[in-house]
C-alpha positions, 0 to 999 in steps of 0.5 A: 536442506536448511538455512543458518541464521550465522550464514545470512548474518555473514550474507548481511554483513558483506552488504554496503554500509548505508548512508543513513545510518550514524552508528554501526552496522549490525547492531543490535538498534539502527542508529540513524542520521537525523531527519529533516522533517517529522518521523512517519512510521509504517508497519506491515507484514506478508503471510504466505498463504495469505498476501501471498502464494506459498510458492511466489518467486522470492524476490517478488515476495520481498518486494511486496513486502517492501512496497506494502509498508512504502506504500502507506509512507507514500498515503502519507506524503513522507520521504522514505527514509529506511526500513526494517524487516523481520522475517520467520521461515521454517527451518528446511527453507534454502538459505538462497531462497532467503538471499532472494528475499532479502535482496527483493527487500533491499532493491524495492526499498532502495529503489524509491531512496530507503535503506534496510537497515535492521531487523530479525530471523527466525526459525518457526513451523508454519508458512512464512511471515514477513514484517516491514517497518518503514521509516519516513520524515514529512517535510510539510507545510502543517499537518500530514494528511489522514483519514479523518480530514475529508470535508463536505463537498470534495471531490474524491480522486483515485490515482489508477484503476482497480480491480484484479490485483491476483493476477500477478499485480499484488506482486508488482505493487507500486507505491505512490509517492509523486501523486501523494505529493501532488494531491497534498500540494494541491490541497489534499488533507485526507489520504490513504491507498487501496489495500483491501478493496475500494469499496471498503477502504472509501468506507473506512475513509468516509467513517473516520471522517464523521461523512460519506461518499456518493461513488459515482464512477469507478476506473476498472482495470482490464485485470477485474475483467479477465477475473470476472470472466472466469468467476461468474462476478460482474468486473465492477464487483472485482473492482469494488472488492479485490483490494491490494491496488494500493492506488491512493483515494484523496479529497480535494476541492473540486476546482483544484481537483480538475484542475489537478486532473487535467494537467495529470498526476504524475505516473498516473495517466488512469487518474479519475474523479470518482465520487463526492464526499456527503454529510450523510454517512456511509457509501452510497453507489450512484452509476448513471442510470441506477437507483442510488443504493447504500454499500453495505458488503460484502466485499474487501478482505478484512481478516478474520472473515471469509473473503470473496472469491 
């Protein structure tokens, strides 16, 4: 059995017309209604055998593809408005599989207030792949957050426990929109989501700001402990390096961080202060009872390198 682009176009044409569209549906370009804030654009992709297992349920693949791009909007403190998705799939893929994947994409986008407004379909040999571009709007005030805006002395906040996502959480990404808004409102101007591993992403955040981070605590997810029991690695190692947690990391003045955590971060009961921004470049692990040491890897997911098992 193989899929047919014309059949899928008819299926897509039966969907309700998204309210965000100003122009016609199923056109070469999606003309959208005017945004209230500054546009923010994020792109991400899911490739079979890289980001998901080849036999993963198609609806879960679609949901993850949308959520990865939406999580970048959350880290940008942008309200989601629309997504576009480009799908490549082997010719022998069933239309039912593709319809289920598209349904997962649509549902995840709509769950966060965005619409699937366009994209492309292509039959090609090799594993399937889904590339998603998400459009959001930053409503301010001031400049949007970035990776390069840490300040020495700030507290580093993580919105939840990490590690072990491959036990299933990598298919159930939860973009932290409300937490991102709360962090920004409290004064966070450096934000990013944890996609490639906590240690690696912290080091990227520090490097972009020309500073260092002293890591003092890590909230370890129970899935990291489960993975550790089978891998022979420590749960801490999994928490530092597994990635695909899509929690947010942010820098805040210590007093504001304490006040925010005391009141509770929306949807993030496991949020924790994990460290401090320091002038000395690099990521430094300083856990109770241990001598400080600089993190230099290996760890995290870097495309082109062999990831840790």
